[in-house]
C-alpha positions as CSV (number, residue, x, y, z in Angstrom):
1,M,-57.4,21.9,7.7
2,N,-58.7,18.7,6.4
3,G,-59.4,15.0,9.1
4,I,-57.7,11.8,7.7
5,L,-59.4,9.0,8.2
6,I,-58.0,5.4,7.9
7,V,-60.1,2.3,7.1
8,A,-57.9,-0.6,6.9
9,H,-58.1,-4.6,8.0
10,A,-58.1,-5.0,11.4
11,P,-55.7,-4.5,13.4
12,L,-53.8,-2.5,11.0
13,A,-55.9,0.5,10.7
14,S,-55.3,1.4,14.8
15,A,-52.0,0.1,14.6
16,L,-51.0,3.0,12.3
17,R,-53.1,5.8,13.4
18,A,-50.5,5.0,16.9
19,C,-47.8,5.1,15.0
20,V,-48.3,8.5,13.3
21,L,-49.6,9.7,17.0
22,H,-45.9,8.6,18.1
23,V,-44.2,11.3,15.4
24,F,-47.7,13.8,15.4
25,P,-49.0,13.5,19.3
26,D,-50.7,16.5,18.7
27,S,-52.7,15.0,15.4
28,A,-55.0,13.0,17.5
29,D,-58.3,14.8,16.9
30,A,-57.5,15.1,13.1
31,V,-56.5,11.4,12.4
32,S,-59.1,8.2,13.0
33,A,-59.0,4.9,12.1
34,L,-61.4,2.1,11.7
35,D,-60.3,-1.5,11.8
36,V,-62.9,-3.4,9.7
37,Q,-63.1,-6.6,11.4
38,P,-63.5,-10.0,9.3
39,N,-67.7,-11.4,9.4
40,V,-68.6,-7.7,10.0
41,P,-71.0,-6.8,7.1
42,P,-69.9,-4.0,5.1
43,E,-73.1,-1.6,6.0
44,E,-72.1,-1.6,9.5
45,S,-68.8,-0.4,8.8
46,L,-69.8,2.5,6.6
47,A,-72.3,3.3,9.5
48,Q,-68.7,3.3,12.2
49,A,-66.9,5.5,8.5
50,R,-69.5,7.7,8.6
51,V,-69.7,8.5,12.5
52,L,-65.3,8.8,12.5
53,V,-65.9,11.3,9.9
54,R,-68.5,13.4,11.9
55,Q,-66.4,12.9,14.9
56,L,-63.4,14.7,12.8
57,G,-65.3,17.5,12.3
58,Q,-63.6,18.9,9.5
59,P,-65.3,20.2,5.8
60,N,-63.0,17.7,4.0
61,T,-61.5,14.2,4.7
62,L,-58.6,12.1,2.9
63,V,-59.7,8.6,3.6
64,V,-57.0,6.0,2.7
65,T,-57.6,2.1,2.7
66,D,-54.8,-0.4,2.6
67,V,-56.0,-2.6,-0.6
68,F,-57.8,-2.1,-3.5
69,G,-61.2,-4.1,-4.0
70,A,-61.0,-5.3,-0.5
71,T,-63.7,-5.0,2.0
72,P,-62.2,-1.5,3.8
73,C,-61.6,-0.1,0.3
74,N,-65.0,-1.1,-0.7
75,V,-66.3,0.6,2.7
76,A,-64.7,3.9,1.7
77,Q,-65.9,3.9,-1.6
78,K,-69.5,4.2,-0.6
79,L,-68.0,7.0,2.1
80,V,-65.9,9.2,-0.2
81,D,-67.9,12.2,-2.6
82,G,-65.0,13.2,-4.5
83,V,-65.8,16.6,-3.7
84,H,-65.3,17.2,0.4
85,S,-63.8,13.5,0.3
86,K,-61.1,11.8,-1.3
87,L,-59.9,7.9,-1.7
88,I,-56.7,6.7,-1.6
89,T,-55.7,2.9,-1.8
90,G,-52.3,1.3,-0.4
91,V,-51.4,3.1,2.7
92,N,-48.6,3.3,4.3
93,L,-46.6,4.8,7.0
94,P,-45.0,7.3,4.6
95,M,-47.8,8.1,3.3
96,L,-49.4,9.2,6.5
97,L,-46.6,11.3,7.8
98,R,-46.5,13.4,4.5
99,T,-50.5,13.7,4.8
100,V,-50.6,14.5,8.5
101,S,-47.5,17.0,7.6
102,Y,-49.9,18.6,4.6
103,R,-53.4,18.7,6.6
104,H,-53.8,22.4,6.2
105,E,-53.4,22.2,2.3
106,S,-56.4,21.8,-0.2
107,L,-57.7,18.5,-0.1
108,D,-56.8,18.3,-4.0
109,A,-53.2,19.3,-3.1
110,L,-52.9,16.8,0.1
111,V,-53.9,13.8,-2.2
112,S,-51.1,14.8,-4.3
113,R,-48.9,14.7,-1.3
114,A,-50.1,11.8,-0.1
115,M,-49.2,10.2,-3.0
116,I,-46.0,11.3,-3.9
117,G,-45.2,10.0,0.2
118,A,-46.2,6.8,-0.6
119,T,-44.6,6.3,-3.2
120,Q,-41.1,8.1,-2.1
121,G,-41.2,6.1,0.8
122,V,-41.0,2.8,-0.7
123,I,-36.9,2.4,-1.7
124,Q,-34.3,-0.4,-1.7
125,V,-31.7,-0.3,0.7
126,A,-28.1,-1.6,0.0
127,V,-27.1,-4.1,2.8
128,T,-23.8,-3.7,3.6
129,A,-21.3,-5.6,5.4
130,P,-19.5,-3.6,8.3
131,Q,-15.8,-2.9,7.0
132,N,-12.8,-2.9,8.9
133,Q,-14.4,-3.9,12.2
134,A,-12.2,-7.0,13.9
135,R,-14.9,-9.6,15.4
136,R,-14.9,-9.9,19.6
137,T,-14.5,-13.5,20.1
138,T,-15.0,-13.1,23.9
139,H,-17.8,-11.6,26.2
140,D,-16.0,-8.5,28.1
141,Q,-18.5,-7.4,30.5
142,D,-15.9,-4.0,31.2
143,H,-16.0,-3.2,27.6
144,R,-18.6,-1.2,26.4
145,D,-19.2,-0.4,22.8
146,H,-22.0,2.1,22.4
147,Q,-23.1,3.2,19.2
148,Q,-25.4,5.8,18.4
């Protein structure tokens, strides 16, 4: 198993973790989050990140951050060793969902799965108008139109 640490600008890391736990509630022990606060020295954020990695208690950790070159990424770069921990920037929810789904694979395979999940999760969706639907112009409380 691999641990997953999300390091991002506050409150993004916690929000992404909450979304992951909404889909995979049983993965709470495997996914941790560090919200990097403004005006907190990077050394303090790094110390917090090290504590979180230890708390994950996994032999390997995938660390994901939001923006390359920003403080969360700079902190994470000092955290990872490239062998037992690896770093990916540009985190998004599809990446995390894919990562949690495959966290049992090797760390290198997990990095690949995460990258694929991130890129395949970004698609343009065509906007279409409802076809052949009459518009209701009056409000009828007895008429209920449920769509599921």
